[in-house]
C-alpha positions, 0 to 999 in steps of 0.5 A, spaced: 611 673 693 614 671 699 619 675 703 626 676 700 632 672 704 639 676 704 645 673 707 651 676 709 657 672 711 663 676 713 669 672 715 674 677 717 673 684 721 680 688 722 679 693 727 685 696 728 686 702 735 679 700 737 679 699 745 677 691 747 671 693 751 669 697 743 669 691 739 662 689 740 659 696 740 661 698 733 659 690 731 651 692 733 651 698 729 654 694 723 650 689 723 643 695 724 646 699 719 646 693 714 640 690 716 637 698 715 641 699 708 638 692 705 631 693 708 629 698 703 628 692 697 632 694 692 635 690 687 643 687 689 648 683 686 652 677 688 657 679 691 661 673 692 668 677 695 667 685 698 674 689 698 672 696 701 679 698 702 681 704 708 674 707 709 677 714 712 673 717 718 674 722 722 677 722 728 673 722 735 668 718 732 665 713 737 664 706 736 657 706 735 658 711 728 664 707 726 661 701 726 653 704 722 660 708 717 662 700 715 655 697 714 652 703 710 659 702 706 658 694 705 650 695 704 652 701 698 657 695 696 652 691 695 648 694 691 647 693 684 652 696 678 652 704 677 650 705 684 654 709 688 660 705 693 660 700 688 667 696 690 668 689 689 674 685 688 
């Protein structure tokens, strides 16, 4: 069986309250966490649109920690129905 291919397109990512120089670290951590979350080979749900809403985060997190949290939330959001954090919109 050939390896599966997953394409994730993020058209808009709103980052408020982060210094301009920290955005790269946040996005890099998001990409790593999302790739790790999808690497397990679990079944995925087709999600033409995924709305995560507000993601409450503790004060003092680094941009990389925020990116990892967002990536994990996205990975859970495209899990099959019944999975934790399933919040399509």
